[in-house]
C-alpha positions in Angstrom: 67.2 109.0 94.4 65.9 105.5 94.5 69.3 104.1 93.7 70.9 105.9 96.6 69.8 103.2 99.1 71.3 100.6 96.8 74.6 102.5 96.7 74.8 102.9 100.4 74.0 99.2 100.9 76.7 98.2 98.5 79.2 100.5 100.2 78.2 99.1 103.6 78.8 95.6 102.4 82.2 96.5 101.1 83.0 98.2 104.4 81.9 95.1 106.4 83.9 92.7 104.2 87.1 94.9 104.6 86.6 95.2 108.3 86.1 91.4 108.7 89.2 90.8 106.7 91.1 93.2 108.8 90.1 91.5 112.1 90.2 87.9 111.0 93.2 87.7 108.7 96.8 87.9 109.9 98.6 88.4 106.6 98.5 91.8 104.9 98.1 90.2 101.5 94.7 88.9 102.3 93.7 92.2 103.9 94.4 94.0 100.7 92.2 91.8 98.4 89.3 94.3 98.2 91.7 97.1 97.5 93.4 95.2 94.7 90.1 94.3 93.1 89.1 97.9 92.9 92.5 99.0 91.7 92.0 96.5 88.8 88.6 97.9 88.1 90.0 101.5 88.2 92.8 100.7 85.8 90.3 99.1 83.4 88.0 102.1 83.6 90.9 104.5 83.0 92.0 102.5 79.9 88.4 102.4 78.8 88.0 106.2 79.2 91.1 106.9 77.1 89.8 104.6 74.4 92.5 102.0 74.7 90.1 99.1 75.3 86.8 98.3 73.7 83.8 98.6 76.0 80.3 97.2 75.8 79.4 99.5 73.0 82.1 99.5 70.3 80.4 101.9 67.9 80.8 105.1 69.9 83.5 106.3 72.3 81.1 108.5 74.3 79.3 105.5 75.7 82.6 104.0 76.7 83.5 107.2 78.5 80.1 107.2 80.3 80.7 103.6 81.3 84.2 104.5 82.5 82.9 107.4 84.6 80.4 105.1 86.3 83.2 102.7 87.1 85.4 105.5 88.4 82.7 106.9 90.7 82.0 103.4 92.0 85.7 102.8 92.7 86.1 106.2 94.4 83.2 105.5 96.7 84.5 102.0 97.4 88.0 103.3 98.2 86.4 105.7 100.7 84.5 102.7 102.3 87.7 100.6 102.4 89.6 103.5 104.0 87.0 104.0 106.6 87.1 100.3 107.5 90.9 100.5 107.9 90.6 103.6 110.1 88.0 101.9 112.3 90.3 98.8 112.5 93.3 100.8 113.5 91.4 102.9 116.1 89.8 99.8 117.7 93.2 98.1 117.7 94.8 101.1 119.5 91.9 101.4 122.0 92.1 97.7 122.8 95.8 97.9 123.3 95.4 100.8 125.7 92.7 99.1 127.6 94.7 96.0 128.2 97.5 97.9 129.9 
């Protein structure tokens, strides 16, 4: 469980980066940069798990699958963090719009 704090810290950093991009950037392309990065990592991990790409260890496929599972878990948690940041952004935007009326 000693790595749990590190995982939460990393997800909090991803959440903060996404929330800052949502508030500071005006173009949707720049707001989607973290999402696109994790989509690329997810595609790589899926190709790695199906054995279409060589991983770090080229001698066995089971280590490639373990590596791919670690990437997939990290991407899933990161997507949750990014989704929460978008939800917080939209809620704050709606509340500020209602308050200004």
